[in-house]
C-alpha positions as CSV (number, residue, x, y, z in Angstrom):
1,X,105.3,61.1,43.8
2,X,108.8,60.8,45.2
3,X,110.0,58.0,43.0
4,X,109.9,57.6,39.2
5,X,107.7,54.8,37.7
6,X,109.7,51.7,36.9
7,X,109.5,50.7,33.2
8,X,108.2,47.2,32.3
9,X,109.7,45.0,29.6
10,X,106.2,44.4,28.1
11,X,103.8,46.2,25.9
12,X,100.2,46.2,27.0
13,X,97.2,48.5,27.5
14,X,97.5,51.5,29.9
15,X,95.3,51.1,33.0
16,X,94.2,54.8,32.6
17,X,93.9,55.6,28.9
18,X,93.8,52.0,27.5
19,X,96.5,52.9,25.0
20,X,98.7,49.9,24.0
21,X,102.3,51.0,24.6
22,X,105.3,50.4,26.8
23,X,104.1,50.6,30.4
24,X,105.4,51.8,33.8
25,X,104.5,50.6,37.3
26,X,103.6,53.4,39.9
27,X,105.7,52.7,43.0
28,X,102.8,54.1,45.3
29,X,99.7,52.3,44.0
30,X,101.2,49.6,41.7
31,X,99.1,51.0,38.7
32,X,100.4,50.0,35.3
33,X,100.4,53.2,33.2
34,X,101.9,54.6,30.1
35,X,104.4,57.5,29.8
36,X,101.7,60.0,28.8
37,X,99.6,59.3,31.9
38,X,102.5,59.4,34.4
39,X,102.5,63.2,35.0
40,X,98.7,63.3,35.4
41,X,98.8,60.4,37.8
42,X,101.6,62.1,39.8
43,X,99.6,65.3,40.1
44,X,96.5,63.3,41.4
45,X,98.7,61.6,44.0
46,X,100.2,64.9,45.1
47,X,96.7,66.5,45.5
48,X,95.6,63.5,47.6
49,X,98.7,63.8,49.7
50,X,98.3,67.6,50.1
51,X,94.7,67.2,51.1
52,X,95.5,64.7,53.8
53,X,98.4,66.9,55.0
54,X,96.2,70.0,55.2
55,X,93.7,68.1,57.4
56,X,96.5,67.0,59.7
57,X,98.0,70.5,59.8
58,X,94.6,72.0,60.7
59,X,94.2,69.4,63.5
60,X,97.6,70.3,64.8
61,X,96.9,74.0,64.7
62,X,93.6,73.4,66.6
63,X,95.5,71.4,69.1
64,X,98.1,74.2,69.6
65,X,95.2,76.7,70.0
66,X,93.5,74.4,72.5
67,X,96.8,74.0,74.4
68,X,97.4,77.8,74.6
69,X,93.8,78.3,75.8
70,X,94.4,75.6,78.4
71,X,97.7,77.3,79.5
72,X,95.9,80.6,80.0
73,X,93.0,78.9,81.9
74,X,95.5,77.1,84.1
75,X,97.0,80.4,85.2
76,X,93.5,81.3,86.5
77,X,93.4,77.9,88.2
78,X,96.7,78.6,89.9
79,X,95.5,81.9,91.1
80,X,92.4,80.2,92.4
81,X,94.6,77.7,94.2
82,X,96.5,80.5,95.8
83,X,93.3,82.1,97.0
84,X,92.1,78.7,98.4
85,X,95.3,78.3,100.3
86,X,94.9,81.7,101.9
87,X,91.2,80.9,102.7
88,X,92.2,77.6,104.3
89,X,94.9,79.3,106.3
90,X,92.6,82.1,107.5
91,X,89.8,79.7,108.4
92,X,92.3,77.6,110.4
93,X,93.4,80.7,112.3
94,X,89.8,81.9,112.9
95,X,88.9,78.4,114.2
96,X,91.9,78.3,116.5
97,X,91.0,81.8,117.7
98,X,87.4,80.7,118.3
99,X,88.6,77.7,120.3
100,X,90.9,79.8,122.4
101,X,88.1,82.3,123.0
102,X,85.7,79.6,124.2
103,X,88.4,78.0,126.3
104,X,89.1,81.3,128.0
105,X,85.4,82.0,128.6
106,X,84.9,78.6,130.3
107,X,88.1,79.1,132.5
108,X,86.9,82.6,133.5
109,X,83.5,81.2,134.6
110,X,85.3,78.6,136.7
111,X,87.6,81.2,138.3
112,X,84.7,83.5,139.0
113,X,82.8,80.7,140.8
114,X,85.8,79.7,142.8
115,X,86.5,83.3,143.8
116,X,82.9,84.0,144.9
117,X,82.6,80.7,146.8
118,X,85.9,81.2,148.5
119,X,85.0,84.6,149.7
120,X,81.7,83.3,151.2
121,X,83.4,80.4,153.0
122,X,86.6,82.1,154.2
123,X,84.8,85.4,155.1
124,X,88.1,87.2,155.5
125,X,86.2,90.5,155.9
126,X,84.3,89.3,158.9
127,X,87.4,87.8,160.5
128,X,89.2,91.2,160.1
129,X,86.3,93.0,161.8
130,X,86.1,90.4,164.6
131,X,89.8,90.7,165.4
132,X,89.6,94.5,165.5
133,X,86.7,94.5,168.0
134,X,88.1,91.7,170.1
135,X,91.6,93.4,170.4
136,X,90.1,96.7,171.6
137,X,87.7,95.0,174.0
138,X,90.5,92.9,175.6
139,X,92.4,96.1,176.2
140,X,89.3,97.5,178.0
141,X,88.7,94.4,180.1
142,X,92.4,94.4,181.2
143,X,92.1,98.0,182.3
144,X,94.7,99.3,179.9
145,X,92.2,101.5,178.1
146,X,89.8,103.5,180.3
147,X,88.6,106.1,177.8
148,X,86.0,104.3,175.7
149,X,82.4,104.8,174.7
150,X,80.2,101.7,175.5
151,X,77.5,102.8,173.1
152,X,79.9,102.9,170.2
153,X,81.1,99.3,171.0
154,X,77.5,98.1,171.3
155,X,76.7,99.5,167.8
156,X,79.8,97.9,166.4
157,X,79.0,94.5,168.0
158,X,75.5,94.7,166.7
159,X,76.7,95.4,163.2
160,X,79.1,92.5,163.5
161,X,76.3,90.2,164.7
162,X,74.2,91.2,161.7
163,X,77.0,90.4,159.2
164,X,77.6,87.0,160.9
165,X,73.9,86.2,160.7
166,X,73.7,87.2,157.1
167,X,76.7,85.1,156.2
168,X,75.3,82.1,158.1
169,X,72.1,82.3,156.2
170,X,74.0,82.6,152.9
171,X,76.1,79.5,153.6
172,X,73.1,77.4,154.8
173,X,70.9,78.2,151.8
174,X,73.6,78.3,149.1
175,X,74.8,74.7,148.9
176,X,78.0,73.9,146.9
177,X,77.6,73.5,143.2
178,X,79.9,70.9,141.7
179,X,81.1,71.6,138.2
180,X,80.4,69.3,135.4
181,X,81.5,69.5,131.8
182,X,79.2,67.8,129.2
183,X,80.8,65.6,126.6
184,X,81.7,67.5,123.4
185,X,79.5,67.1,120.4
186,X,80.9,65.4,117.4
187,X,82.4,67.8,114.9
188,X,82.6,67.3,111.1
189,X,85.9,68.9,110.3
190,X,84.8,69.7,106.7
191,X,82.3,72.1,108.2
192,X,85.2,74.2,109.6
193,X,87.1,74.6,106.3
194,X,84.2,74.0,103.8
195,X,84.1,71.3,101.1
196,X,86.7,71.4,98.4
197,X,85.0,71.2,95.0
198,X,86.2,71.2,91.5
199,X,84.1,73.4,89.2
200,X,84.2,73.8,85.4
201,X,84.1,77.6,85.8
202,X,85.7,79.9,88.4
203,X,83.5,81.2,91.2
204,X,82.6,84.9,91.1
205,X,82.0,85.3,94.9
206,X,85.0,84.9,97.0
207,X,84.9,84.0,100.7
208,X,88.1,85.6,101.9
209,X,89.3,86.3,105.4
210,X,88.1,89.7,106.5
211,X,86.7,93.0,105.4
212,X,89.1,95.8,104.8
213,X,88.6,99.6,104.9
214,X,90.3,101.6,102.2
215,X,90.7,105.4,102.0
216,X,91.8,106.9,98.6
217,X,92.7,110.5,98.7
218,X,90.5,111.1,101.6
219,X,87.5,109.1,100.3
220,X,86.7,105.9,102.3
221,X,85.7,102.6,100.7
222,X,84.6,99.6,102.7
223,X,85.6,96.4,100.9
224,X,84.0,93.2,102.1
225,X,86.3,90.5,101.1
226,X,83.5,87.9,101.7
227,X,81.9,89.2,98.5
228,X,84.4,90.2,95.9
229,X,82.8,90.1,92.4
230,X,84.1,90.0,88.9
231,X,87.7,90.0,89.9
232,X,87.6,93.8,90.7
233,X,87.6,96.0,93.8
234,X,85.2,98.9,93.8
235,X,86.6,102.1,95.3
236,X,84.2,104.9,96.1
237,X,85.0,108.6,95.4
238,X,82.5,111.1,96.9
239,X,80.2,108.0,97.2
240,X,79.2,108.6,93.5
241,X,82.0,107.5,91.1
242,X,83.0,103.8,91.4
243,X,86.4,103.0,89.9
244,X,87.2,99.3,89.3
245,X,90.7,98.2,90.4
246,X,92.0,95.3,88.3
247,X,93.4,92.3,90.1
248,X,96.8,91.3,88.6
249,X,97.2,87.7,87.6
250,X,100.2,85.5,88.5
251,X,102.1,84.5,85.4
252,X,104.7,82.2,86.9
253,X,106.4,81.2,90.1
254,X,110.0,79.9,90.7
255,X,111.7,78.5,93.8
256,X,114.3,80.4,95.8
257,X,116.9,79.0,98.1
258,X,116.1,81.5,100.9
259,X,113.3,83.9,101.6
260,X,113.7,86.7,99.0
261,X,113.8,89.8,101.2
262,X,115.5,91.8,98.4
263,X,115.0,91.8,94.6
264,X,117.2,93.8,92.3
265,X,117.4,93.7,88.5
266,X,120.6,94.5,86.5
267,X,120.5,95.2,82.8
268,X,123.5,93.9,80.9
269,X,123.4,91.9,77.7
270,X,120.4,90.2,79.4
271,X,118.2,91.1,82.4
272,X,119.6,89.6,85.6
273,X,117.5,89.2,88.7
274,X,119.3,89.0,92.1
275,X,117.2,87.6,94.9
276,X,118.8,87.9,98.4
277,X,117.6,86.6,101.8
278,X,118.4,88.3,105.1
279,X,121.5,86.2,105.6
280,X,123.1,86.9,102.2
281,X,122.1,83.8,100.3
282,X,121.7,85.0,96.6
283,X,119.9,83.3,93.7
284,X,120.7,84.7,90.3
285,X,118.2,84.4,87.4
286,X,118.0,85.5,83.8
287,X,114.8,87.1,82.9
288,X,113.2,87.1,79.4
289,X,113.3,90.7,78.4
290,X,110.7,90.2,75.6
291,X,108.1,88.0,77.1
292,X,107.4,88.4,80.8
293,X,105.2,85.3,80.9
294,X,108.2,83.1,80.5
295,X,109.7,81.7,83.7
296,X,113.3,83.0,84.3
297,X,116.3,80.7,84.0
298,X,118.2,80.0,87.3
299,X,121.9,80.6,86.7
300,X,123.5,80.0,90.1
301,X,123.3,80.4,93.8
302,X,126.0,81.8,96.1
303,X,126.5,83.1,99.7
304,X,127.9,86.5,100.6
305,X,128.6,85.3,104.1
306,X,129.2,81.5,104.0
307,X,127.8,79.8,107.1
308,X,126.0,82.9,108.2
309,X,122.5,81.4,108.4
310,X,123.6,78.8,111.0
311,X,125.8,81.2,113.1
312,X,124.8,82.0,116.7
313,X,125.3,85.7,115.9
314,X,124.5,86.0,112.2
315,X,124.9,89.1,110.1
316,X,121.4,90.4,109.3
317,X,121.2,92.3,105.9
318,X,119.1,95.5,106.1
319,X,119.9,97.0,102.7
320,X,120.8,95.5,99.3
321,X,121.4,97.0,95.9
322,X,123.2,96.0,92.7
323,X,124.9,97.9,89.9
324,X,127.9,97.3,87.6
325,X,130.3,96.2,88.9
326,X,129.3,95.7,92.6
327,X,126.7,94.2,94.9
328,X,126.4,96.6,98.0
329,X,124.8,95.5,101.3
330,X,124.4,97.0,104.7
331,X,124.4,94.5,107.6
332,X,124.6,94.3,111.3
333,X,125.1,91.5,113.9
334,X,121.8,90.1,115.3
335,X,122.5,91.7,118.7
336,X,123.8,95.0,117.4
337,X,121.2,97.1,115.8
338,X,122.5,100.7,116.4
339,X,125.4,100.5,113.9
340,X,125.9,99.0,110.5
341,X,128.7,97.8,108.2
342,X,128.6,98.4,104.4
343,X,130.1,95.6,102.2
344,X,131.0,95.6,98.5
345,X,131.0,92.3,96.6
346,X,131.5,91.4,92.9
347,X,128.7,89.7,91.1
348,X,130.0,86.3,92.1
349,X,130.0,87.0,95.8
350,X,133.6,87.8,96.5
351,X,134.1,90.7,98.9
352,X,135.9,93.8,97.4
353,X,137.8,96.2,99.7
354,X,137.6,96.5,103.4
355,X,134.3,96.6,105.4
356,X,133.0,100.2,105.8
357,X,131.8,100.7,109.4
358,X,128.9,103.2,110.0
359,X,127.9,104.7,113.4
360,X,124.2,104.6,112.5
361,X,121.9,101.8,111.2
362,X,121.7,101.9,107.4
363,X,118.2,100.8,106.6
364,X,118.2,101.2,102.8
365,X,120.7,101.7,99.9
366,X,119.9,102.5,96.3
367,X,122.5,102.7,93.5
368,X,121.9,105.5,91.0
369,X,123.9,105.1,87.8
370,X,122.5,108.3,86.2
371,X,123.5,110.6,89.1
372,X,126.5,108.4,90.0
373,X,125.5,108.3,93.6
374,X,124.5,105.8,96.3
375,X,121.3,106.9,98.1
376,X,120.7,106.0,101.7
377,X,118.3,106.7,104.6
378,X,119.5,107.8,108.1
379,X,116.4,107.5,110.3
380,X,118.4,108.8,113.4
381,X,119.1,112.1,111.6
382,X,115.7,112.1,109.8
383,X,117.5,112.6,106.5
384,X,118.1,111.2,103.0
385,X,121.7,111.3,102.0
386,X,124.0,110.1,99.2
387,X,127.6,109.0,98.6
388,X,129.6,109.1,95.4
389,X,129.1,105.8,93.6
390,X,132.4,103.9,93.5
391,X,133.1,102.4,90.1
392,X,136.2,100.5,91.1
393,X,137.7,99.0,94.3
394,X,140.1,101.9,94.9
395,X,137.2,104.4,95.2
396,X,135.1,102.4,97.7
397,X,136.6,103.6,101.0
398,X,136.7,107.3,100.2
399,X,133.2,107.2,98.7
400,X,131.6,105.8,101.8
401,X,133.6,108.0,104.2
402,X,132.2,111.2,102.6
403,X,128.4,111.7,102.4
404,X,126.2,114.6,101.5
405,X,122.7,115.3,102.9
406,X,120.1,115.5,100.1
407,X,117.2,116.5,102.4
408,X,117.2,116.8,106.2
409,X,113.6,116.6,107.6
410,X,112.1,117.8,110.9
411,X,112.0,115.6,113.9
412,X,108.4,114.6,113.3
413,X,109.2,113.3,109.8
414,X,110.5,109.7,109.9
415,X,111.8,108.4,106.5
416,X,111.7,104.6,106.2
417,X,112.0,103.8,102.5
418,X,113.3,105.5,99.3
419,X,113.0,104.6,95.7
420,X,114.1,106.5,92.6
421,X,113.8,106.8,88.8
422,X,115.9,108.9,86.4
423,X,114.7,112.3,87.6
424,X,112.9,111.9,90.9
425,X,113.3,110.3,94.3
426,X,110.3,109.2,96.5
427,X,110.4,109.0,100.3
428,X,108.0,107.0,102.5
429,X,107.2,108.7,105.8
430,X,106.2,106.4,108.6
431,X,104.0,108.5,110.8
432,X,101.7,110.2,108.2
433,X,101.8,107.1,106.0
434,X,102.5,109.2,102.9
435,X,104.9,109.2,99.9
436,X,106.8,112.4,99.1
437,X,108.3,112.8,95.6
438,X,111.3,115.2,95.1
439,X,113.1,116.4,92.0
440,X,116.7,115.2,92.2
441,X,118.2,118.4,90.7
442,X,116.2,121.1,92.5
443,X,115.3,119.1,95.7
444,X,111.8,120.5,95.4
445,X,108.8,118.4,96.3
446,X,106.8,117.8,93.1
447,X,104.1,115.5,94.4
448,X,102.7,113.9,97.6
449,X,100.4,110.9,98.0
450,X,98.5,111.1,101.2
451,X,95.8,109.0,102.8
452,X,96.1,106.5,100.0
453,X,94.8,103.2,101.3
454,X,95.3,104.8,104.7
455,X,95.2,102.3,107.5
456,X,92.4,102.3,110.0
457,X,93.8,99.4,112.0
458,X,94.1,97.2,108.8
459,X,97.1,98.0,106.6
460,X,100.2,100.2,106.8
461,X,102.4,101.5,104.0
462,X,106.0,100.2,104.2
463,X,107.5,100.2,100.8
464,X,107.2,101.8,97.3
465,X,108.5,101.5,93.8
466,X,108.7,104.5,91.4
467,X,108.5,104.2,87.6
468,X,109.9,106.7,85.1
469,X,106.5,108.4,84.7
470,X,106.2,108.8,88.5
471,X,103.5,106.0,88.6
472,X,104.1,103.9,91.7
473,X,103.7,100.5,93.2
474,X,102.9,100.5,97.0
475,X,103.4,97.6,99.4
476,X,101.0,97.7,102.4
477,X,101.5,95.3,105.3
478,X,98.8,94.1,107.7
479,X,98.9,96.3,110.8
480,X,99.5,94.1,113.8
481,X,99.7,94.6,117.6
482,X,103.2,95.1,119.0
483,X,105.2,91.9,119.6
484,X,102.6,89.8,117.9
485,X,103.9,86.9,115.8
486,X,101.1,85.6,113.6
487,X,101.6,82.6,111.4
488,X,100.7,84.6,108.3
489,X,100.8,88.3,107.4
490,X,98.5,89.7,104.7
491,X,99.7,92.3,102.2
492,X,98.3,94.5,99.5
493,X,100.4,95.5,96.5
494,X,98.7,98.5,94.9
495,X,99.6,100.0,91.5
496,X,98.9,103.7,91.0
497,X,99.0,105.6,87.8
498,X,101.0,108.9,87.4
499,X,98.0,110.8,89.0
500,X,98.0,108.7,92.1
501,X,94.8,106.7,91.2
502,X,94.8,103.0,91.9
503,X,94.6,100.9,88.8
504,X,95.5,97.4,89.9
505,X,96.3,95.4,93.0
506,X,97.6,92.1,94.3
507,X,96.5,90.3,97.5
508,X,99.2,88.0,99.0
509,X,100.5,86.7,102.3
510,X,104.2,86.7,103.4
511,X,105.6,89.2,100.9
512,X,109.1,90.5,101.5
513,X,110.9,91.7,98.4
514,X,109.5,93.4,95.4
515,X,110.7,95.0,92.2
516,X,109.5,96.0,88.7
517,X,110.6,93.8,85.8
518,X,111.9,94.9,82.3
519,X,108.3,94.8,80.9
520,X,106.7,96.6,83.8
521,X,105.6,93.4,85.5
522,X,105.6,93.2,89.3
523,X,108.0,90.7,90.9
524,X,107.4,89.6,94.5
525,X,109.7,87.7,96.9
526,X,107.5,85.5,99.0
527,X,108.0,83.2,102.0
528,X,107.0,79.6,101.4
529,X,108.5,77.8,104.4
530,X,110.7,79.0,107.3
531,X,113.9,79.2,105.4
532,X,113.0,79.3,101.7
533,X,110.6,81.0,99.4
534,X,109.6,81.8,95.9
535,X,109.6,84.6,93.3
536,X,106.3,85.3,91.7
537,X,105.5,87.4,88.6
538,X,102.2,89.4,88.2
539,X,101.0,91.1,85.0
């Protein structure tokens, strides 16, 4: 009871104990009770109130539990939606390819018929033979050629007559055939894409775009994407041991102003995520360092090169890295790919110091706070090099002008990507499709991953991330014919343990940037439309 009973000015019997005394009125139930029964009555009311509150509290907790379950299930729904989008896109491409193939087949049949009919009617071969015989006989009849063999000419004329007779018979018996194209049959468009249904449970059999061939440490595994069961990929080793590879689930997705070609995380008081597109448009986010399932907070957006994306000759960024206090990028003009310029910016996008010109294309940069160096790849010299890491503006020019080779490889070794942790640096070699891990101090090779998901015309290794325990995340891109420009490109993101064994993977289209989050989650920069994209988190 939250209010004291009000005393009455009368003396009567208590409604509870029937004692005749001075009475009080309960403000909650209007009972007329005595002073002795007040506390007992108050306790009974409190118990009733507590009972009702506990029931309400239990219902609320059940609702929260149901909501949490719903949120987890909805993540699965979102993953299914992504897969459906990929399936629709692939079925569209397959259908267009089928139409193009049928169109080309019909056109080839038409051209073959025209070609064969034209050769019969025009008989250019007989005309050429006739002209040759006629020209030589006219020279004989005019007396300009007295050395000839009549028998040879008779045989040649007989052969010509035979060809003419055969051709006449062919023309007389083979009448013209006029082409006719029957009307097309009605097509139910849903038969092309399939019927979109909404089920109470996720389907276990996926109908994806194509089969893929996977080779793990020399052992081949054929994965038919038309039948992927139980959310896992079976990888065969010696055709005996089957190791399931977990499919990572998307936890969140957030919009980006441009297509995130580069993702870098900077640890200050909070974890900051820099997402940069190829023109220098940067989105800055704050990550939740404790719970990776929380969507990051967008802080601001800024441009390193204002107006660059609409320029006729834009600066194209090839390398991007962040440390305290600078953002470092390597860029070149769209029509000048043999040289590069290195720029330093503060974390708000203001350029620091002069532009540092390089006489070779800088394809990658990686800031190393522990070793105080800036790692880079020189594909022309087949080497991995480093500069001293400038910590203030006055050190920038001198640091970039002086570089040291870390490892210089042979001409057949083409380094394309590097990644590093506290003690090691990993190099991706383009030709052999392998990753070589070196000790930073001794420069000795300590590990090599070969033939891992080796392409057989399907996927090629193009990027890698290295964790502190030397476990890795590989990015494999769909292998495409030269100069092809497909609407979508498929990717595999494969997570390896420290022994080089695959433990998880992600299948996605249009993946550009990737990095590892503060809780070991994998962050992907994906293209959504032509000029913008999204950042996705997988756990």
